[in-house]
N, C-alpha and C positions, 0 to 999 in steps of 0.2 A: 385716127382715132384721137378725138379731142381730149384734153387733161379735164380731171376733175376740179371744179373749182370750190372755194370756201363757201360759196353761195350753195352750190348743190350740198355740200356736206350740212350746211346750216338747215336747209329746207328738209334734209332727211331726218335730223336729229329732231327738228321741231315737230314734225308729223308723228315721229316715235313719241315724243314727250305728249304731245296732245292725247295721241291715242292710249297711252299709258295712264295719263292723270285724268281722264274722262269717265266717268261711272257708266256702267252699261247694264241694261236689265238682266236679270236672271234668266236663263234659258226656262222653257216649260219644265213642271215638276217632272215630266215623264222622261225628259231629256237628262236631268240631274240624276234619277234614279237608275235609268239604263246606263249612264256613265258608271256609277257606282258599281252595279251589276258586271260590267266589262272588267273594271278594276279588279273586282274581286276573282272574276274568273281567271285573270292572269297571275293573280297570286297563289291560286288553288290548282291551276293546270302546270303539272311539272316542267315539261319540255318548255313551255313558254316561261315559267317563272326563272328558269336557269339563265334565260336571255334577258328578261325584263329585271333581274334582279341586281343588274349592273347599275341601274337606277339608283338603287338603294345604296349600293356601295359607294357610289360618288357622292350621296348625301352624306354617309357613314364618316367617310374619310374627310369629307369637306368641313363635318362639325368638330372632328378631331383639330384638324387645323385651324379653324375659326378660335375655337376655346384655347388652343395654345398661345396663338398671337394675342388674345385678350387677356391671358395670365402672364404676360411678359416673357413667355418662352419665345425662341428663335426657331421660326418654321424652316426646315432645311429642305423640305420635299414631299410629295405625296407620290404613291406608285399604285394604279390599279392593275391587277391581273387578270387573265382570261376565266380563271375559275371562280371569278367574281369576288376573290379576297383582295385586301388591299392593305398598304402599310403607308402611316405617316410618320415621319421623321422630325422630332423636334429636339431642341437643345435647352438645357437648363438643369436646374437643381433636379437630383432623381428620385427625390420624395417632396413631401408636401404639397400645399393646395393645387397648386400649377399643375404637377404632375395626375394628382387624383382627379382634378377635373377634366383635363384633357384626356385621359383614359375613359372616363363615365362618359362623355359627350358621345362618342360613336353610335353606340346601340339606342339611344334617345332621339338623336340628331335628326334620322328622316320623319319620325313621328312630329318631333317639334317643329320642324320645316312645314310639314303638312298642316299643322295646326294654324301656323303662321299663314299659310295659303288659304285655308279656311276663312279665316278673320277677313282676309283681303275680298274674298268671294263675297261675304256677307258684306262688306262695304261697297260692293258693285265694281271692283277692279279686277276683273276676270281678265282682261287684255294687260292692265298693268302688272299682274301677276308674271303672265308669261314673259315681258320684259325684264322684269326683275330677274327671274330665274335666268335669262341670257346673260345678264350681268354679272351674277353670280358664277354661272359656270366660266365666264372669260376672266374673272378673276382668280379662280380656282385653276384655270387653265396655266396661268404663270409658276404655279408651284408644281405643274406634273412632271416627274421625272424619268418617264418611260414610256415608249412608243405607243404599247397598247392603252395607256392610261389617256395619252393625247388624242388617240384616236376616238375613245369613249367619250370623253367630254366634248370633243369636236363634233361628233354625228349628234349628240344630245343638243348641243346648241345650235348647230345647223337647222335640225329639225324644229326647233323652237322658234327660230328666226324666219323659216318659210310658214309657218302657221300664223306667225304674228303678222308678218307682211302682206301675205298673198290670200290669205282666207277671208272671208267676209265674217263680221262681227259675230253672229250666232254659232258659226263653226268655231271661232277662236274662243267663245264662252264654253263650249261644249269640251274642246280640249283642255281648258283650264280645270274644268271641274273633273275630268278623268285622271288627270296628272294629280290633282289633289287628294282625289280618293285612293289612288295609287299609293302616293306617299304614306297616307294613314294607315292603309291596310297592309301594305307592304312592310311597315315598319315593326309589326308584331310577328311576323313568320320567322325572320332571323334571330330573333330573342329564343323562340321555341327550338330552332335549330341548333342554336348555340347549346342549350341546357341537354339535348339529345347527344351531342357531340361529346359534351362533359361526362355525361352518363356512360359513356363508351371510353372514356378516358383518351379521346382523340383531341382535345383542345386545352391542353395544360398550359399554353401561352395566350389564353383568351384575354378580352379585356375584364372579364369576372375574376379570372384568377389572378391578373396584374394587380385589379383593386385589392383583392384578398391580401396579397402580399404586402400592398401599399398601407393598409388599414387595418389590418387583423380580424377584419370582419370576414365571415366563410363567402366563398365564391357564390354558393346558392343564394345568399342574401342579395347580392348585387343581380344575379338574374332576375330574382323576384322584384328588385327595384326598377330593373329595364321594363320588366313586362307590365306592371303597374302605370309607368309613366306612359309608355306605347298605348297601351291599352284606354288610360286615361285622355290622351290626346285624339284618340279615334273615336271614343264616344263624344266627346265634347266638339272635336271638327265636324264628325257627322251631324252633330245638332245645328252646327252652324249653317252647315251647305244645305240642309233642307230645310231650314228656316227662312224667313222672309228677308228679302236683300234690302239694306237701307239706302235706296236710291232715291 
């Protein structure tokens, strides 16, 4: 078996870069809408949602981790659990802007990632979006601190690599649209589930309740803000997805 040369690696990276930075036409409108309906079905059908929700958890905890790093906190690690819960551990001041922003980022993270993805689709970078998600998952993998979390991120990342490398361009674009729809639609349901759990007094340590203790504003206020941001991202992102592509 011959060793992989630097030229081989350079060639692969060059092909990836070219594919990621080359705008592609949008799929037919029927494909765009069908991918949205598939994503909506995944969100609404309970058994399917319980598995697919792990993707939302990855985005949720990744958002906590990113904002913790950007606000100067030390990100110690991220854990993802089989019940779709997660935990991001960061060190720094127990109160103040950094802690508030880090706590706030989780529930709005998937929707804002979906909104960014929708913008990339509008600009024609469907394939570039897939490779960008691979890079983000690879960075996240460095901070995962439990076996199930490693498995979850690896499965998601390998799936995206296989799609981005082996499928043809129209299929890649269809997957990119489906992923984006899912992030936008799937960001709303956890907020509704959160309030349902809070109503039953089953989520006393939720992000909303932590924000209430940090700011003095009630937890219900923060749930409302989460809902406004995620629904707003869904509406704006959907308008970008179904609109014309700037290629």
